[in-house]
C-alpha positions as CSV (number, residue, x, y, z in Angstrom):
1,M,32.7,186.5,85.3
2,K,34.2,186.2,88.8
3,K,31.8,183.3,89.6
4,L,32.8,181.5,86.4
5,L,36.5,181.8,87.3
6,I,35.7,180.4,90.8
7,L,33.7,177.6,89.3
8,A,36.5,176.7,86.9
9,C,39.1,176.7,89.7
10,T,36.9,174.6,91.9
11,L,36.3,172.0,89.1
12,A,40.1,171.9,88.3
13,I,41.0,171.3,92.0
14,G,38.2,168.7,92.4
15,T,39.3,166.8,89.3
16,A,43.0,166.8,90.4
17,A,42.1,165.5,93.8
18,A,39.9,162.7,92.3
19,A,42.6,161.7,89.9
20,A,45.3,161.5,92.6
21,P,46.1,157.8,93.4
22,A,44.9,156.6,96.7
23,K,47.4,156.0,99.4
24,S,47.9,152.4,100.1
25,A,48.2,151.0,103.6
26,P,51.7,150.5,104.9
27,P,52.8,146.9,104.7
28,A,52.6,144.6,107.8
29,H,54.8,141.8,108.7
30,M,54.2,138.3,110.1
31,S,56.6,135.5,110.9
32,G,55.9,131.8,111.4
33,V,56.4,128.4,109.9
34,I,55.3,127.4,106.4
35,E,52.4,124.9,106.6
36,K,51.6,124.6,102.9
37,Y,51.6,126.4,99.5
38,D,48.9,125.8,97.0
39,A,50.2,126.6,93.5
40,G,46.7,126.4,92.0
41,T,45.2,129.2,94.1
42,K,48.6,130.9,94.8
43,T,48.0,130.8,98.6
44,L,50.6,130.4,101.3
45,T,49.6,129.2,104.7
46,I,51.8,129.8,107.7
47,K,51.4,128.9,111.4
48,H,51.9,131.8,113.7
49,E,51.2,131.8,117.4
50,N,49.3,128.5,117.1
51,K,47.0,129.9,114.4
52,E,47.1,129.3,110.6
53,T,47.1,132.4,108.5
54,T,46.7,132.4,104.7
55,F,48.2,134.9,102.2
56,V,47.6,135.3,98.5
57,V,51.0,135.4,96.7
58,K,51.1,138.0,93.9
59,D,52.9,137.2,90.7
60,T,55.2,140.2,91.4
61,A,56.0,139.1,95.0
62,Q,59.7,139.0,95.8
63,I,60.5,135.6,97.2
64,M,63.8,134.9,98.9
65,N,65.0,131.4,99.9
66,G,67.9,132.1,102.2
67,K,70.0,134.7,100.3
68,S,68.9,133.5,96.9
69,K,65.9,134.7,94.9
70,A,63.3,132.0,94.2
71,D,59.9,131.7,92.6
72,A,56.7,130.7,94.2
73,S,57.1,127.1,93.3
74,A,60.0,126.8,95.8
75,L,57.5,127.5,98.6
76,S,56.0,124.0,98.2
77,A,59.3,122.4,99.0
78,S,59.8,124.8,102.0
79,T,57.1,123.3,104.3
80,G,58.3,123.4,107.9
81,H,60.8,126.3,107.3
82,N,60.6,129.6,109.2
83,V,59.3,132.4,107.1
84,K,58.7,136.2,107.3
85,V,56.0,137.6,105.1
86,E,55.5,141.3,104.3
87,Y,51.9,141.9,103.2
88,V,49.1,144.4,102.7
89,M,45.5,144.0,103.5
90,D,43.3,144.2,100.4
91,G,39.8,144.2,101.8
92,G,39.8,141.1,104.0
93,T,42.6,139.4,102.0
94,R,46.3,139.4,103.1
95,T,48.3,139.9,99.9
96,A,52.0,139.0,100.2
97,D,54.5,141.4,98.6
98,K,57.7,139.9,100.0
99,I,58.4,136.4,101.4
100,E,61.7,135.5,103.1
101,V,62.1,131.8,103.7
102,A,64.9,130.9,106.2
103,A,67.6,128.7,104.8
104,A,67.4,125.1,105.9
105,A,69.4,124.6,109.0
106,A,72.5,122.5,108.5
107,K,72.2,119.1,110.1
108,P,74.7,118.5,112.8
109,A,77.6,116.1,112.0
110,T,77.2,112.7,113.5
111,T,80.1,110.7,114.7
112,A,80.1,106.9,114.5
113,K,80.4,105.2,117.8
114,K,83.0,102.5,118.3
115,K,82.0,99.3,120.1
């Protein structure tokens, strides 16, 4: 009877441990300049330290363009802008969870020269 109770407890603990969700890796960050966004494959390529790095953009990714929320299609128009990407490694793939595109810098005012 005692062996049966021990077996039942062991199975219960083993089942609970197997059913517990796996801990995901903490997110990593990378900053750079947007090189391109491919809407077909949902991939964002940024240039960081003279290297190009590609991220898969999840449908649930939070995308900010300056202080405004945006959708992934806004990334195509943001080529050349500074960007900060929060991502997780999923196997060998970088998957973006949060993308912060820097607002376009205001162009300096020009003054007309008189001749």
